[in-house]
C-alpha positions, -999 to +999 in steps of 0.1 A: +055+305+305+087+320+303+077+337+267+053+358+292+081+366+315+103+376+286+078+400+271+072+418+304+109+419+314+120+432+278+091+459+281+106+469+314+141+471+302+133+491+272+111+512+292+145+522+311+160+533+278+181+501+275+190+485+243+173+451+243+179+422+218+158+390+222+162+355+207+196+363+196+213+336+174+246+324+188+264+307+161+288+276+165+319+276+140+331+240+136+358+237+109+353+270+095+317+263+090+293+287+106+263+270+122+236+295+130+213+270+143+236+264+174+224+284+204+200+313+212+200+336+240+169+350+255+180+386+261+212+407+254+212+441+268+233+470+257+255+441+237+271+435+272+248+413+293+233+381+285+200+371+305+186+337+304+149+332+318+138+301+333+109+292+352+119+258+365+113+239+400+152+250+405+180+260+389+201+227+377+238+228+372+234+226+333+216+262+336+246+283+343+269+260+324+246+269+293+249+304+300+287+302+305+289+287+268+268+315+257+292+340+271+323+321+261+310+321+223+298+359+223+328+371+241+307+387+266+316+386+303+285+390+323+254+370+323+225+367+346+203+337+351+170+345+363+145+318+377+110+332+379+096+301+397+106+313+430+088+326+460+110+355+459+124+366+428+157+377+442+162+344+455+160+331+416+187+354+401+223+342+397+254+361+381+273+343+357+308+357+345+327+346+317+361+331+327+353+327+364+345+294+380+320+287+404+330+274+439 
């Protein structure tokens, strides 16, 4: 189901003139070895924001941690975690910032 949401979301972002990359491989470096099968970001917008899309009953602590890992590995600062399985979409949006801890 997330792939349908992603297709529509990407269409809307591009229709606003934004540069959108999808399913972006985020390599992991281990002992000078680059592992391309490490992680994959759902969407990166304008090479500035990582957007992770979910369609789950509720956001678990692992979901923002996953996004924070992607931000750290890419050096990007801002991420958005969007859960489409909410009564109101605005309740399913969480901002994640690289370098800030959640309180």
